[in-house]
N, C-alpha and C positions, 0 to 999 in steps of 0.2 A: 578204498585202501590203496596206498602207495608203498613200495619196496624196492629198494636198490639190491639187484642180486649180482652175484659174481658165479663164473663158471669154475669149479675145480674138479680135480679128478673123480671126486665122490658125486658130482653132479651140481646143481645149482644150490647155492647157499645164500643167504641174507648177509649184506655187507656189514650189518651193526646187528646187536642183540633183537633191536625192536623191529628190524628188518626181516631176521629170521624167524620171529614170531609171526609177522604177516606173512611170509610166505609158508609156514607150515599152516597156517589158517587157510590160506587160500588153496593149498593142496587137499586139506581136509574136505573143504567146500566142495573141489572138483570131485572127490572120491564119493560122495555121500549125495551128489546131485543125482536126481530122478530123470529118467529119459523124458525128453521133449522140454526140459525146464531151460530158460534162457539165462545166460549171463554175459555180461558186457565185460569187455578185456581190452584195455589199452596197454602198449608198451613203447619204450623209446631206448635207445643208448645212452646212458649219461653222457653229458658234454664234458669234453675236456676243459679243465679251468684254465690251462695255460693258453690253449686255442682262444677261448673267449676273451681273456687279456689282450691277446693279440689284436681282435677285432677292436676292442676299447682302444687301443694304441692307434688302429688305423684312423678311428673315428677323430682322436685328437689330433693325428697329422692332419688331416683334412681341415680342422678347426683352425688349426695355428698357420695353415698356408692357403686358405681360401678366403676371399671377400665374401664370396656368396653364402656359404657355409660356415660362419664364425662360431658355432658352437657345437658341441657333441650331438646333442638333441636334432638340430638340423641337419648335421653330416649323416646322423643316422638315417633319417628321413630320406636325403639323397641317395644314399648307398641302397636302400630298399628300391627307389625307383628306377635306379640306373640298372638293377639286376632283375627288374621285372618282377619282384616280390611286392606284389599288389593286387588288389582286386579293384575290378571296375564299378563304379556307381553313378547314377544319374544325380545331380544336384538338385535336391528339391525345389529350390527356387528359380533355377534358370533352365534346368533339364540337361544343362552341359554335362556330359559324361567326365567324371574326375577319377582319380588314381588314389585309393585308399591303402596304405603300407600294412602289410600283414605283421603278425608278431613273429619274433625270432626268439621268443622266451624259450627257456629250457624245456617247458611243458608243449610248446607248440613245434618244435624241430629238434630231433635228435642229433647226434653227433655226426651220422653219417650224412643227412641233409645239411647241416651246418658245414661239413666240409666242402661239400660241391657248392653250397651259396657263397662261402669265404672266398672260394677260388673264383668265383665269379665276380664277386665284390672287389677283390683286388684289380682284376682286369678292368672292370667297370670304371673303378676309381681312377686308374692310370691312364684311360682312353677318353674320358669324360670330364672328370672333375679336377684332378691335378695332371692334365695331359703333358705338362711341359717336365715332369719329373721322371727321371729314368727308374727303371724297375729296381736296379740294384742300390740306387740313393734309397728307395721307399722301404726296401728290406732291412739296408743297414740302419735307418731311423727307426723302423718298428722296432727292431732288436733292441736298439738304445732305450726306448722308452719303456718296453717290457721290462728290461733290466733294471731301470731306474725306478720301478714299483715295486722289486722284490725286496 
């Protein structure tokens, strides 16, 4: 069961009627659980949509300004690698250690983690992928791209 909750002066509330129903069901479940009973629980802070669009703008900026990473998909892989957001794995054919990019999906990364990762992404892109682009130029171009999508 998934629900998006918001903190109000009266306590936690679902952000939609369906989320409120899910939250009420979860609270009832907690109240009626017997001692020793297990319950798995996962949580994350919902991501900021504008911040996610800014990442998409960064990937577009890379694709438009890089011969090495000419698509958004390749740019995303490059950003994951430059930030160290990967797992190491042995190639089954060669035994060589390879980097497997991790997910940055909404489910895999909450807003707090995304904030930190995005900051690393900007730094990594400007140091290694678009190394000749000044930070001010990148910030201005990112804002223009995001504004153009609005």
